[in-house]
C-alpha positions as CSV (number, residue, x, y, z in Angstrom):
1,X,108.3,165.9,135.5
2,X,105.7,163.7,134.0
3,X,107.1,161.2,131.5
4,X,104.2,161.8,129.2
5,X,105.3,165.4,128.8
6,X,108.8,164.3,127.8
7,X,107.4,161.9,125.2
8,X,105.1,164.6,123.8
9,X,108.0,166.9,123.3
10,X,110.0,164.1,121.6
11,X,107.2,163.0,119.3
12,X,105.5,166.4,118.6
13,X,108.0,169.1,119.4
14,X,105.7,170.7,121.9
15,X,103.7,170.0,125.0
16,X,101.4,171.8,127.5
17,X,102.2,172.4,131.2
18,X,99.8,173.7,133.8
19,X,100.9,176.7,135.9
20,X,100.2,177.3,139.6
21,X,97.4,179.8,140.0
22,X,99.6,182.5,141.5
23,X,102.0,182.4,138.6
24,X,99.2,182.5,136.1
25,X,97.7,185.5,137.8
26,X,101.0,187.3,137.8
27,X,101.2,186.7,134.0
28,X,97.7,188.1,133.6
29,X,98.8,191.3,135.5
30,X,101.9,191.6,133.4
31,X,99.8,191.3,130.2
32,X,97.6,194.2,131.3
33,X,100.7,196.3,132.0
34,X,102.2,195.3,128.6
35,X,99.1,196.5,126.7
36,X,99.5,199.9,128.5
37,X,103.2,199.9,127.5
38,X,102.7,199.0,123.8
39,X,99.8,201.5,123.4
40,X,102.3,204.3,124.1
41,X,103.7,206.5,121.3
42,X,106.8,205.0,119.6
43,X,109.0,207.8,120.8
44,X,108.3,206.8,124.4
45,X,109.0,203.1,123.8
46,X,112.2,203.9,122.0
47,X,113.5,205.7,125.1
48,X,114.6,202.3,126.2
49,X,115.8,200.5,123.0
50,X,117.1,197.0,123.1
51,X,120.6,197.0,124.8
52,X,122.4,194.6,127.0
53,X,119.7,192.1,126.8
54,X,116.7,194.3,127.7
55,X,114.4,196.7,126.0
56,X,112.2,197.5,123.1
57,X,112.5,196.0,119.5
58,X,110.4,196.9,116.5
59,X,110.1,194.2,113.8
60,X,108.2,196.5,111.4
61,X,110.8,196.2,108.6
62,X,111.0,192.4,108.5
63,X,107.6,190.9,109.2
64,X,104.3,191.2,107.3
65,X,102.8,192.9,110.4
66,X,104.2,195.5,112.8
67,X,105.3,193.1,115.5
68,X,106.9,194.7,118.6
69,X,108.7,193.2,121.6
70,X,109.8,194.1,125.0
71,X,112.5,191.8,126.4
72,X,113.2,191.4,130.1
73,X,116.2,189.7,131.6
74,X,115.8,190.7,135.2
75,X,117.3,194.2,135.1
76,X,115.6,197.5,135.7
77,X,112.7,197.6,133.3
78,X,111.1,200.5,131.4
79,X,109.1,202.9,133.6
80,X,105.7,201.4,132.7
81,X,106.8,198.0,134.0
82,X,108.3,199.2,137.3
83,X,105.3,198.4,139.4
84,X,105.2,194.8,138.2
85,X,108.9,194.0,138.0
86,X,108.7,191.7,141.0
87,X,106.0,189.7,139.2
88,X,108.2,189.6,136.1
89,X,111.2,188.4,138.1
90,X,109.1,185.7,139.9
91,X,107.6,184.4,136.6
92,X,111.0,184.4,134.9
93,X,112.6,182.5,137.8
94,X,109.7,180.0,138.1
95,X,110.1,179.1,134.4
96,X,113.8,178.4,135.0
97,X,113.5,176.4,138.2
98,X,110.3,174.5,137.6
99,X,109.9,174.3,133.8
100,X,113.3,174.5,132.0
101,X,115.5,172.8,134.6
102,X,113.5,169.6,135.0
103,X,112.8,169.4,131.3
104,X,116.4,169.6,130.4
105,X,117.4,167.0,133.0
106,X,114.7,164.6,131.8
107,X,115.3,165.2,128.1
108,X,119.1,164.6,128.4
109,X,118.4,161.5,130.5
110,X,116.1,160.2,127.9
111,X,118.8,160.7,125.2
112,X,121.5,159.2,127.3
113,X,123.5,162.4,127.8
114,X,122.6,163.0,131.5
115,X,126.0,164.4,132.5
116,X,125.8,167.2,129.9
117,X,122.6,168.7,131.5
118,X,124.6,170.6,134.1
119,X,126.7,172.3,131.5
120,X,123.7,173.5,129.7
121,X,121.9,174.7,132.9
122,X,125.0,176.3,134.5
123,X,124.7,180.1,134.2
124,X,122.0,179.7,131.5
125,X,120.1,182.6,129.9
126,X,116.3,182.9,130.1
127,X,114.2,185.8,129.1
128,X,110.6,187.1,129.2
129,X,109.7,188.4,125.8
130,X,106.4,190.3,125.5
131,X,105.2,190.2,121.9
132,X,102.6,192.7,120.7
133,X,100.7,192.5,117.4
134,X,98.7,195.7,116.7
135,X,95.3,195.5,115.2
136,X,95.3,195.3,111.4
137,X,92.7,195.9,108.7
138,X,92.5,192.3,107.5
139,X,93.5,188.7,108.4
140,X,97.2,188.7,108.1
141,X,100.4,186.8,108.8
142,X,101.7,188.3,112.1
143,X,104.9,186.3,112.5
144,X,106.6,184.5,109.6
145,X,107.0,180.7,109.8
146,X,110.2,179.8,111.7
147,X,111.8,177.5,114.3
148,X,113.1,179.1,117.5
149,X,116.9,179.3,117.8
150,X,116.7,178.7,121.6
151,X,116.9,175.4,123.4
152,X,113.3,175.6,124.8
153,X,110.5,178.1,124.5
154,X,107.6,178.5,127.0
155,X,104.7,180.4,125.4
156,X,101.7,181.9,127.2
157,X,98.9,183.2,124.9
158,X,95.2,183.5,125.5
159,X,94.2,184.7,122.1
160,X,94.1,182.6,118.9
161,X,96.6,182.8,116.1
162,X,99.4,180.5,117.1
163,X,99.9,177.7,114.6
164,X,102.3,174.8,114.2
165,X,103.3,172.7,111.2
166,X,102.3,169.2,112.1
167,X,102.7,166.4,109.5
168,X,103.2,169.0,106.8
169,X,100.0,170.9,107.6
170,X,99.5,174.2,109.5
171,X,97.3,173.5,112.5
172,X,96.0,176.0,115.2
173,X,97.4,175.4,118.6
174,X,95.1,176.3,121.5
175,X,96.7,177.0,124.9
176,X,94.1,176.6,127.6
177,X,93.8,179.2,130.4
178,X,96.4,178.5,133.1
179,X,98.7,176.6,130.8
180,X,101.8,177.3,128.8
181,X,103.0,175.6,125.6
182,X,106.6,174.5,125.6
183,X,108.3,173.9,122.3
184,X,111.6,172.5,121.1
185,X,114.1,174.9,119.5
186,X,117.0,174.4,117.1
187,X,119.6,174.4,119.8
188,X,118.0,171.4,121.6
189,X,117.6,169.6,118.2
190,X,121.4,169.9,117.7
191,X,122.3,169.0,121.3
192,X,120.2,165.8,121.1
193,X,121.4,164.8,117.6
194,X,117.9,165.2,116.3
195,X,116.1,163.1,118.9
196,X,114.0,166.1,119.7
197,X,113.1,168.2,116.7
198,X,112.4,171.9,116.6
199,X,108.8,172.9,116.0
200,X,108.0,175.1,113.0
201,X,105.4,177.7,113.9
202,X,103.8,181.0,112.9
203,X,101.2,183.6,114.1
204,X,98.1,184.4,112.1
205,X,96.2,187.5,113.1
206,X,92.5,188.1,113.1
207,X,91.3,191.3,111.5
208,X,91.1,194.4,113.7
209,X,92.1,192.5,116.8
210,X,95.3,193.2,118.7
211,X,97.2,190.3,120.2
212,X,99.8,189.9,123.0
213,X,101.7,186.9,124.1
214,X,104.6,186.2,126.5
215,X,107.4,183.9,125.6
216,X,110.3,182.8,127.7
217,X,113.4,181.6,125.7
218,X,115.9,179.3,127.5
219,X,119.4,179.1,126.1
220,X,122.7,177.9,127.4
221,X,125.4,180.3,128.5
222,X,126.3,182.5,125.5
223,X,130.1,182.0,125.6
224,X,130.0,178.2,125.5
225,X,130.2,176.3,122.2
226,X,127.1,174.6,120.8
227,X,127.7,170.9,121.1
228,X,126.0,167.8,119.8
229,X,126.3,165.9,123.1
230,X,125.4,162.6,121.5
231,X,128.4,162.6,119.2
232,X,130.5,165.1,121.3
233,X,131.0,167.2,118.1
234,X,131.2,171.0,118.4
235,X,128.7,172.4,115.9
236,X,129.5,176.0,116.5
237,X,132.4,177.4,118.5
238,X,130.6,180.6,119.6
239,X,127.0,180.1,120.7
240,X,126.4,183.8,120.9
241,X,127.2,184.2,117.2
242,X,125.1,181.1,116.3
243,X,122.1,182.7,118.0
244,X,122.6,186.2,116.7
245,X,123.1,185.0,113.1
246,X,120.1,182.6,113.3
247,X,117.8,185.2,114.9
248,X,118.7,187.8,112.4
249,X,117.9,185.5,109.5
250,X,114.5,184.8,111.0
251,X,113.5,188.2,112.3
252,X,115.7,191.0,110.9
253,X,114.8,194.1,112.8
254,X,115.5,197.8,113.0
255,X,117.1,197.2,116.4
256,X,118.4,193.7,115.9
257,X,119.8,192.1,119.1
258,X,123.5,191.3,119.0
């Protein structure tokens, strides 16, 4: 992993990483299928509600806009995604092996907590989260300002709207074709004693334009405690409860994940 990428994450809370062409093309194919999925009537999407880490979530009650998600953790997907589930599994695994693993090892080495990296990577959780923003009648706030609860987030998005708070000002973040943006989450900020700071961000929508992005959230194993590895202090004894509580504060939903 390029040292410049690690320094960008440390200084800015995000960085950009180029994907191999085959992975990028797989993501493009997944995006096309995702549009087909989200264009279906709600009663069809709700046939596979969020349960056991997979399925459909509607954020309509909690965000300014009607944000919807489909979360995939490698299990049997909704019918619409069955023909591209191998691509979804490949992309998900690529992120873990070639993005999250080297980043965690290098970040922890940079902070002087190298030995803790294996604990975080062992039996870790990593998702694909397809996020859909339907067209609206006017420019609107699609996703409220927040910092991700996860350790790291890899974001693929080809449409404008993603913004980050940099030096106190909201600035648009452009992700070039073939690249992903990786950003620091609250968990990593805690683990590194603040050496790496979570990036506050939001999504702004253009009028009458639907938008779709794909995020992969990396977290440690749920049943482990959340630890500040610099001080060896346990910050939360139950990581699952930390995540669940923090996510619900940020995005309370009709079908909130537990």
